[in-house]
N, C-alpha and C positions, 0 to 999 in steps of 0.2 A: 951288744946289749949288756946292761948292768946286771949284777947278781940279783938285785931285787926284782928286775924285770923277768929274769929267768925263773926265779922262785914263784912269782905271781903266775906266770904262764903254766908252770908245772902244777901249781895248786888248782888253777882253773881246769886244766886237763884232767886231773884226778877227780874233781867234783863232777865234771861232766860225765866221766866214766861211771861213777857211782850212780848218777841219775839215770844213765842209759841202762844199767842193770835193772832198775825198778820201773822204768818208763811205762811198760805195758800194764802194770798191775796197780796203778793208782785208781783206775776206774773199776777194777775187778776185785781188789782186796783192800787197799788202804782206806779209801773213803767208805765203802760198804761196811767194813768191819767196825769202824768208828761209829757210823750212823746206827748200825745194828746194836752195838753196845749201849748207845744212848737210849734206844727204844726199849731194850729188855732189862737194863740195869734196875735193881730195886729202888735206888735213889741216886741219880747221876749228879755229880758235883762239877759245876762248870770249871772250877779252878784246877781240877784234875785232868781236864781235857788235854793239856799239853803233855802231861805224863803219859797219858794213853797214846797220843799220837807218836811220841818218841818210841815207846815200847813197840807199837805196831810197825813203825817204819824200820827200826833196826832189825826186827825179826823178818820183815819182808825182804830186806837186803840180804840177810843170811840165806833165806830160802832161794832167792833169785840167783845169787852167786853159786850156790850149791848146784841148783838145777842146770844153769847155763854152762857150768864147767863140764857137764856131761852131755850137753846137747848142742855143742857148737857146730857139729856137722849138719844138724837139722836147721839151725838158724841161718846157715849160709843161704838157704832157700826161703825159709819162712820169715826171718827177721835179720837181714844182713847188717843192719845198723847197730846191732848189739855189740858190746865191747870185744867179745872173742872173735866172731867172724870178721869184724872190721879191723882187727889187728891192734886194738888199743891195749890189750893185755893178753898174756899167754895163758895156756891151760894151767901150767905149774903155778904161775902167780895167782890165778883165780882160786886154785885149790888151797894154797897157803892162806889167802885172804879169807876163804870160807871157814877154815878151822879157827882162825883168829876171831872172826865174827861170832862163832859159836861160844867161845869163852866170854866175849863181851856181852852177849845176850844173857848167858847164865849169871854173870856178875850183876848186870843191871836188874835182872829178875829177882835175884836173891835180896837185893836192896829193898824190893817191894814186898817181900815176905814169902813164906813157904808155898802158898797157893800159886802165886805167879811163877815161882821157880819151878814148880811141878809142870805148869803149862808150858814153860819155855823148854824144859827137858823133854816133854812129850813131843813138842814141835820139832826139836832137834832129832829125836829118834825117828819121826816120820820122814824127815829129809834123808836120813841115812838109809832107811828102807827104800825110799823112792829112788835115790840116786846111786849110792854105793852098792846096794844089794839088787838094784835094777828091777824093783817092783814096777817101775814105770813102763816096762816092756809088756806087761800083761794088762789087758783092759780092766778087769775086775780089781786087781791089786792096785792099779793106778788110781781108780776111782775111790778105793778105800783110803789110799794115802791122801787124796784130795779132801775127803771128808775129815780125816784126822787133822789135816792142816788147817782147814777152815774152822773147825770146832776149837782147836787150841788157840787160834787167833782170837776168836770171839770170846772164849772163856777168859783169857788173860785180859783182854780189853774191858770186858764187863766188870771184872773184879777190881781192876785199877780205877775205872771210872766211878764206881760206886763206893770205893774205899772199904768194902766189906771183905771178909775172909772167905766167904762162900757165896753161892747163889741161892735164891729162893725158888719155890716151886714153879712160878711163872717163867722165870729165867731158864730153869732146867727144861721145861716143856719146849720153850722157844729154841734152846740149843739142840735138843733131840730132833725136833721137827726140821730144823735147819740141816742137820746131818743127813736125814733121810732125803730131804729135798735135793741136796747137793749130790748125794750118792746116785740118785735116779735121773738127774738132768745135767750133770756137769760135763758130760761129753759134748755139750753144746760148744765147748771151746775147741774141739778137735776137728770140726768141719773145715775151717779155714787153713788148718795146718796139715791137711791130709797128704799133700805132695811131699813135704819134708819128712813126715812120719813114715810114709811108704818107703822113701829112700833109705831111711835108717833101719828099716825092718820092724818098726814098732807097729803093733796091732791095736788099732783103736776101733771103736764101734763104727764110725763112718767108713772105715776101710773094709771091715769085715762084712758089714751089711749096709751098703750105701743107700739103698732104697728104704729098707726097714728102719734105719736109724732116723731118717727124715720123717717117715710116717709116725714113728714113736714121738718125736718132738711135737708134731701136730696134735697128738692126743694128750701127751703127758702134761704139757703146760696148762691147758684149760682144766684138766682134772685136778691138778695141784691147786689151781686158782680157786676152784670150788671147795676143795678140802680145807685149805687155809682160811678161806672166808668163813666157813662153818666153825673151825677150831677157835678162831679169834673173835667170833660173834660180830662180824661186820654188819653194818646197816645195809639195806637193800641197794641203795645207790652206789656205795663204795664197793660192795660185792660185785655188782654188775660191771663197774669200771675196771675192777681188777680182772674179772673174767674176760672182758673184751681185750685187755692188754695181753693176757695169756693166749687168747685165740689169734691175735694179730702176730705176736712173735712166733708162735708155732707155725702159722701159715707162711711166714717169711722163709723159715727154714725149708718148708716143703716146696714152695713155689720157685725160689731162686737158688741156683745151685753152683754158681761160679764163685771163685775165691773172693772177689770184691764184695759180692752180696753176702757171702758167709761171714766176712769180717763185720759188715754192718749189722747182720742178724745177731752176731755175738754181742755187739754193743747193746742192741735192744734187749737181748736176754739178760744182760747185766742190769739194765734199768728195771726189768721185771723182777729179777732176783733181789735187787735193793728194795723194791716195793714190798716184796714178800717178807723181808727182814724187818720192815717197819711195822708190819701188822700187829706184832705182840704189844705195842704201846696201847692198843685198844683195850687190853685187859686191865690196864691201870688208869687210863684217862677217859675212855669212851669217846675219843676224838673222831673215831671212824664209825660212829654209830648211826650215821645218817644215810 
């Protein structure tokens, strides 16, 4: 094989490895964060969408590499196709790559201004707390890290997309409600991973309270649907549709309890969560007033 052929194969291997780091989170973070930013930004500029997407993706890659460098033993069961359990990269290589990405993220954010640099630094701090300091091993601390991660993603994306240096009151309320929503429901992601989490000794709500955590989802999602419909002043039809969505997703978690159904339930939860993050647009446009 020629040198060019070897180089192309190596490049393709590296690009696929990078994709596999982020594969699980396009539906949970990448697209939801960008759509959420477009919904809550004071004035979204279409030409800045590419800047927003690049910023979100590179920070998502940093977060994924950091997290997966510490969870390879869990991924052997939960996600064996990821780069570490599949042998595409070693733990040492992933750790070095993680710190390189942190520098890249800070430099990119500094180019966008002090506000974005602060969001990037905060996200990096959250990753250190979650992974290096093992906050991920405690259910409450893990959820707080999840909130911090989501909020810094959303804050950075919103500021870049709107080309403002700060957010207005509507955006601030949307970010705060997003934080509370994630804090109280994000353990939806832990049901499908219970076997791997149990093997690693991680305590998550589905492990601590297998029955109570499912009953909680059955109640929490409809309650949040009602609260958010009132907060963003949805019209009666939109409010009813959103409530039915919450009832349906909550009932899926309660009725079906095997890993395959938990994975599909988590996908449905992300659809509901995405819808919840679109609701603030009603405060600016009244598009959901019917």
